[in-house]
N, C-alpha and C positions, 0 to 999 in steps of 0.2 A: 504494500500500500504506500501511496505517496502522501507525504505531509503537505499541508498548505505552503509551507516554507519552500520545499523543493519545487513545487509547481511554479511559484513566483520566480525562482531563480531560472528555471527552464524558460519561462515566458520572456524574461529579460534577455537571456542569452539568445533566444530566437529573434527577438526584435533587433538586438545588436547585430545579429548575422544578416537579417533581411534589409536593414536600412542601407548599408553600403551597396548592396546588389541593386536595390531600387534606384538609388542615386546614380549609379553607373549606367543603368539602363536608360534613365531619363536623359543623362548627358549624351549618350550615344544617339538617341532618337533626335535630340535637338541638333546635333552635329549633322545627321543625315538630312534633317529638314532644312538646314542652312546650305548644305553642299550644292543642291540642285540650283537654287536661285543664284548662288554665287557663280557657278559655272555658266549659266545662261545669260548672265549680265554682260559678258564680253569684256570685262575689265582686265583680264589677264592677271598679272601679279597682284596679290592682295596687299592692301595697305590698311592700317587702322589708325583711328584718331589717337589711340593710346601711344602709338609710336611716333607721332608727329612732334617735331621739336619746334615749339613756338618761339624759342629764343633765336632760331635761325633767321626768322623774318619777323621782327618785333612789330611791324606795321599790321600784322594779322591780329584781329581782336579775338583772343582765345575764349573769352567769356561768350561772345556772340557765336563762335563756332560750336561751342559746347551746347548752347541753346538750340542751334539748328540741328544738332545731333539727336535731339529728342524726336525728330521727324514730324513735329506738329505742322510744319509748313506744308507737308504733303496733304494732310487732312483738309487744309484750306485751299488746296488746288494750286499751290505755288511750286515753282521750280528754282533751280540754282544754276547760274552761269559763273564760271571762274575765268576772269579776264585779268591779264597782267603780263609783265615781262617774263621772259624765259628764266627758268631756274629759281623761281620764288616759292614753289611749293603747291602750285595749282593742281598738278596731276596727283600728287600724294593726297591732297585734301579731297579731290574729286573721287578717287578710289576709296578713300576712307569713308566718305559719305555713302558711296555705293555699298560698301561692306556693312555699314551701320544700318542702312535702309533694309538690306537683306535680313539682318539680324532682327529687324522689326517686322519681318514677313511681308514686305512690300515687293512688288516686281519692279526691277530697274533695268536700264540699259545704259551701257557706258560706250560713248563714241568719242574718238578724237574729233575736235571741232571741224576740221576740213572734211572728214569722212561724213559727218552728219549733214553738213550743208551740201555736199556732193550728192548724197542720197536724196535730199529734198529737191535739188535741181533736176535730177533724173525723173523723179516722180512728177514734178511740174511739167516737164517736157512730154511725159506720157499722159498728162491729164489726170493724174492720180494723186495729186498733192493732198487733197482733203482726206482721201482714204488712207494714205500713208500716215498722216498726222493722227487720224482717228485710231488706227491700228497700232500705233507706237505705244511703248510702255508708258504707264502713267507718270513715270519719273525717269528722266534721262539726264546723264551727266556728260559734260563736254570739257 
């Protein structure tokens, strides 16, 4: 016969055994859920906001960038353009926002600026500009 004390110890041991397994399974599912949108985004090499060195370009408002990282601008139907001189962190930030947006389970598309406008120009010449814009991802980064 089991005493109440031994049952409590076994229950505790069981929950201690189960908790890490469930945590690991949840993490694996979240990684799989993130992998597909990241690969479909077209951004190539992943960058993250956590790895961006704001001291590299002090003219970038770090607080504003972090506010944008909440992705609330998407819910308001807004987008982001990164414009500036070469080598100032635009591509890193664009890819980092793309990654962050995928982590918030939005669909995104990453295009180099020239490629995006070249695609729009081709669509316009084919008379398909409205359809192309309508079919594009709700959020695109350039």
